[in-house]
C-alpha positions as CSV (number, residue, x, y, z in Angstrom):
1,M,11.5,-18.7,-9.1
2,S,9.6,-15.5,-10.0
3,K,12.8,-13.4,-10.1
4,R,16.1,-14.4,-11.6
5,E,19.4,-12.6,-10.8
6,T,23.1,-13.0,-11.4
7,L,25.2,-13.2,-8.2
8,S,28.9,-12.2,-7.8
9,Y,31.3,-13.6,-5.3
10,S,34.0,-11.6,-3.7
11,D,37.2,-13.2,-2.4
12,G,37.9,-10.1,-0.3
13,V,34.7,-10.3,1.8
14,K,34.2,-14.1,1.4
15,G,30.6,-13.5,0.4
16,W,28.1,-12.5,-2.3
17,P,28.0,-8.7,-2.2
18,S,26.2,-7.9,-5.5
19,F,23.1,-9.0,-7.5
20,Y,22.7,-8.2,-11.2
21,S,19.5,-8.1,-13.2
22,Y,21.0,-9.4,-16.4
23,I,21.2,-13.1,-17.0
24,P,24.1,-14.2,-19.2
25,E,24.6,-17.6,-20.8
26,F,28.3,-17.7,-19.8
27,M,30.7,-15.4,-17.9
28,V,34.5,-15.2,-17.8
29,G,37.2,-12.8,-16.6
30,M,40.2,-12.3,-18.8
31,N,43.0,-9.7,-19.1
32,T,41.3,-7.4,-16.5
33,Y,38.1,-7.4,-18.5
34,F,34.8,-9.2,-17.8
35,Y,33.1,-11.0,-20.8
36,T,29.6,-12.6,-21.1
37,F,27.7,-14.4,-23.8
38,K,24.0,-13.7,-24.5
39,N,22.1,-15.2,-27.4
40,G,25.4,-16.5,-28.8
41,R,26.9,-13.0,-28.9
42,L,30.0,-11.9,-27.0
43,Y,29.9,-8.8,-24.8
44,R,32.7,-7.0,-22.9
45,H,31.5,-5.1,-19.8
46,N,32.4,-1.7,-18.4
47,T,33.6,-0.3,-21.7
48,N,30.5,1.5,-23.2
49,E,29.5,5.0,-22.2
50,R,25.9,4.0,-21.3
51,R,25.6,2.7,-17.8
52,N,22.9,0.3,-16.4
53,E,22.4,-1.1,-19.9
54,Y,22.9,-4.8,-20.6
55,Y,22.2,-6.5,-23.9
56,G,20.2,-3.4,-25.1
57,I,18.0,-3.2,-21.9
58,L,18.2,-0.3,-19.5
59,Y,18.0,-1.4,-15.8
60,S,18.0,0.5,-12.5
61,S,20.8,0.4,-9.9
62,E,19.5,-0.5,-6.5
63,I,21.0,-0.2,-3.0
64,T,19.2,-1.8,0.0
65,G,20.4,-1.0,3.5
66,V,19.3,-0.6,7.1
67,F,19.6,2.3,9.7
68,N,19.9,0.7,13.1
69,T,21.7,3.0,15.6
70,E,21.0,2.2,19.2
71,P,19.2,-1.1,18.3
72,T,17.3,-1.4,21.6
73,T,15.7,2.1,21.4
74,I,12.5,2.9,19.5
75,K,13.3,5.9,17.3
76,L,11.8,8.3,14.8
77,F,13.4,8.3,11.4
78,K,12.6,11.7,10.1
79,T,14.7,12.3,7.0
80,I,17.0,10.8,4.4
81,S,20.0,12.7,2.9
82,I,22.1,11.4,0.0
83,E,25.5,12.9,-0.9
84,S,25.6,12.0,-4.6
85,N,26.0,13.7,-8.0
86,D,22.5,12.6,-9.0
87,A,19.0,12.3,-7.5
88,W,17.8,8.9,-6.3
89,T,14.4,7.4,-5.8
90,C,13.7,5.9,-2.3
91,S,11.3,3.0,-2.0
92,N,10.4,0.2,0.4
93,L,10.8,2.4,3.5
94,A,9.9,0.1,6.4
95,T,10.4,-0.3,10.1
96,D,9.2,-3.0,12.4
97,L,6.2,-0.8,13.2
98,N,5.5,1.5,10.2
99,L,5.7,1.9,6.5
100,G,6.9,5.2,4.9
101,Q,7.4,6.7,1.5
102,I,9.5,9.2,-0.3
103,N,8.5,10.1,-3.8
104,N,11.3,11.2,-6.1
105,T,9.7,14.6,-6.3
106,F,10.2,15.1,-2.5
107,F,14.0,15.3,-2.8
108,E,15.6,18.7,-2.9
109,K,19.2,19.6,-3.3
110,K,20.6,21.4,-0.2
111,E,24.2,22.2,0.3
112,G,25.3,19.6,-2.1
113,E,23.1,16.8,-0.7
114,W,19.7,15.4,-1.8
115,F,17.4,15.8,1.1
116,S,13.8,14.7,1.9
117,Y,11.5,14.2,4.8
118,I,10.0,10.8,5.3
119,R,6.2,10.6,5.0
120,Y,3.7,8.0,6.2
121,N,2.5,5.6,3.6
122,T,-0.8,7.2,2.4
123,A,-2.4,3.9,1.7
124,L,-2.1,2.7,5.3
125,E,-4.3,4.6,7.8
126,D,-3.4,4.0,11.4
127,F,-6.1,5.5,13.6
128,K,-4.0,4.9,16.7
129,L,-1.6,7.7,15.7
130,R,-1.8,11.3,17.0
131,S,-2.9,12.4,13.6
132,T,-6.5,11.1,14.4
133,H,-8.8,13.6,16.2
134,G,-12.5,13.5,17.1
135,I,-15.1,15.9,15.9
136,G,-18.0,14.7,18.1
137,T,-21.4,13.0,17.9
138,I,-23.9,14.6,15.6
139,P,-27.6,13.6,16.2
140,T,-28.9,13.6,12.7
141,V,-27.3,14.8,9.4
142,N,-28.2,14.5,5.7
143,L,-25.1,14.1,3.7
144,S,-26.6,13.4,0.3
145,P,-24.3,15.4,-2.0
146,P,-25.6,18.3,-4.1
147,T,-24.7,18.5,-7.8
148,S,-21.3,20.0,-6.8
149,G,-20.4,16.8,-5.0
150,I,-19.7,18.7,-1.8
151,S,-21.7,18.1,1.4
152,E,-22.0,20.2,4.5
153,I,-21.7,18.9,8.0
154,T,-23.3,21.4,10.5
155,L,-22.1,20.9,14.0
156,P,-24.8,21.1,16.7
157,P,-24.7,23.5,19.6
158,G,-22.0,22.6,22.1
159,L,-19.6,21.4,19.3
160,K,-17.1,23.7,17.7
161,I,-14.7,23.3,14.8
162,D,-11.3,22.9,16.5
163,N,-8.2,24.6,15.3
164,M,-6.4,21.4,14.3
165,I,-8.6,20.4,11.4
166,S,-7.6,21.8,8.0
167,G,-8.3,21.4,4.3
168,G,-7.2,18.0,2.9
169,D,-8.0,16.1,6.1
170,A,-10.0,12.9,5.7
171,I,-13.4,12.7,7.4
172,Y,-14.6,9.3,8.8
173,I,-17.7,8.2,10.6
174,D,-17.6,5.9,13.7
175,N,-17.4,2.5,11.8
176,D,-14.2,3.7,10.1
177,T,-16.0,4.5,6.9
178,L,-14.4,7.2,4.8
179,L,-16.8,10.0,4.1
180,G,-14.6,12.3,2.1
181,V,-12.0,15.1,2.3
182,V,-12.4,18.5,3.9
183,T,-12.7,21.3,1.3
184,D,-13.8,24.3,3.4
185,L,-14.3,25.3,7.1
186,N,-16.8,28.0,8.1
187,Y,-16.1,28.9,11.7
188,S,-19.0,31.5,11.9
189,T,-21.7,29.0,10.8
190,N,-19.9,25.9,12.3
191,V,-20.1,24.1,9.0
192,I,-17.5,21.7,7.6
193,S,-17.7,21.2,3.8
194,V,-16.5,17.8,2.6
195,T,-16.5,15.7,-0.6
196,N,-19.2,13.0,-0.5
197,S,-19.3,11.2,-3.8
198,T,-20.9,8.1,-2.1
199,G,-24.0,10.0,-1.0
200,I,-24.0,8.6,2.5
201,S,-27.0,9.7,4.5
202,L,-27.2,9.3,8.4
203,T,-30.4,9.5,10.5
204,S,-29.1,8.4,13.9
205,P,-26.4,9.9,16.2
206,T,-23.1,9.3,14.6
207,F,-19.6,10.0,15.8
208,F,-17.3,11.8,13.3
209,F,-13.5,12.1,13.4
210,Y,-10.8,13.3,11.1
211,Y,-7.4,12.0,10.0
212,K,-4.7,14.4,9.2
213,N,-3.1,14.3,5.7
214,P,-0.3,11.8,6.1
215,Q,2.1,13.6,3.7
216,A,1.5,17.1,5.2
217,E,1.6,16.1,8.8
218,S,4.0,13.2,9.0
219,N,7.0,13.5,11.3
220,G,8.7,10.3,10.1
221,V,8.4,6.6,10.7
222,R,8.8,4.9,14.1
223,G,10.6,1.7,15.0
224,Y,13.8,0.0,16.2
225,F,15.3,0.0,12.7
226,M,14.5,1.3,9.2
227,E,15.1,-0.7,6.0
228,F,15.3,1.3,2.7
229,T,15.9,0.8,-1.0
230,L,17.4,3.4,-3.3
231,Q,17.1,3.3,-7.0
232,N,18.8,5.1,-9.9
233,S,18.1,4.5,-13.6
234,S,20.5,7.0,-15.1
235,D,22.6,5.8,-18.1
236,K,25.4,8.2,-17.0
237,P,28.1,7.5,-14.4
238,V,26.6,8.1,-10.9
239,E,28.5,8.2,-7.6
240,M,27.2,8.1,-4.0
241,F,29.5,9.3,-1.3
242,S,27.4,9.1,1.9
243,L,24.0,8.3,3.1
244,G,22.4,9.6,6.3
245,S,19.2,10.0,8.3
246,S,18.0,12.4,11.0
247,V,17.0,10.1,13.9
248,M,15.7,10.9,17.4
249,K,14.4,8.9,20.3
250,S,10.7,8.3,20.2
251,Y,8.7,9.3,23.2
252,P,5.1,7.9,23.6
């Protein structure tokens, strides 16, 4: 086994509700206290001021759960809100259709709750989403980068820079090859400036399209359900009172 854990059994639920990262050599409950042995030393749990620390090693508390209201409906999971006395990190956001992410810097405290929007996973482009837009076919273009590392794409007559494209969007060519990221838009000269560190040069008609920044444009993740994992590595007492998500029906 690549990962070892300690499991606890509850008579109340007739199951195994909790998993622990620490691996003791022996465990015993006595006089309302819980004792373990590690490397021949005796430890009494739940008595020291530092939390999440076992045998001198600081671990993280993790909670894994699922949002699954109206199970037969495809939904948009837009936010996560946590009513707690401390901020949490949210990882492993996944539905049956998408993967999402929430960095710990995304959370803001609003009216006593930690709140964040859910973003698409930036490492997984999905060109079937509405965040993909075409620019058009350009007959010939030289994209060899100047010394600044920025290349200019001049749109031919008949093509105009649309009002949806913006700085930070990724530019691709028709075989799904990433060209670079938009740095500037000049509507008067019809020129798109883009990073092009690869020095790609094109001499035949090529279709260009752009993909909106997944963090800036994301409206949540889509699916029947959403599984999530929350983590907290504080060594102080932390309480969580409630957990919620803004969910709406997805319309294609």
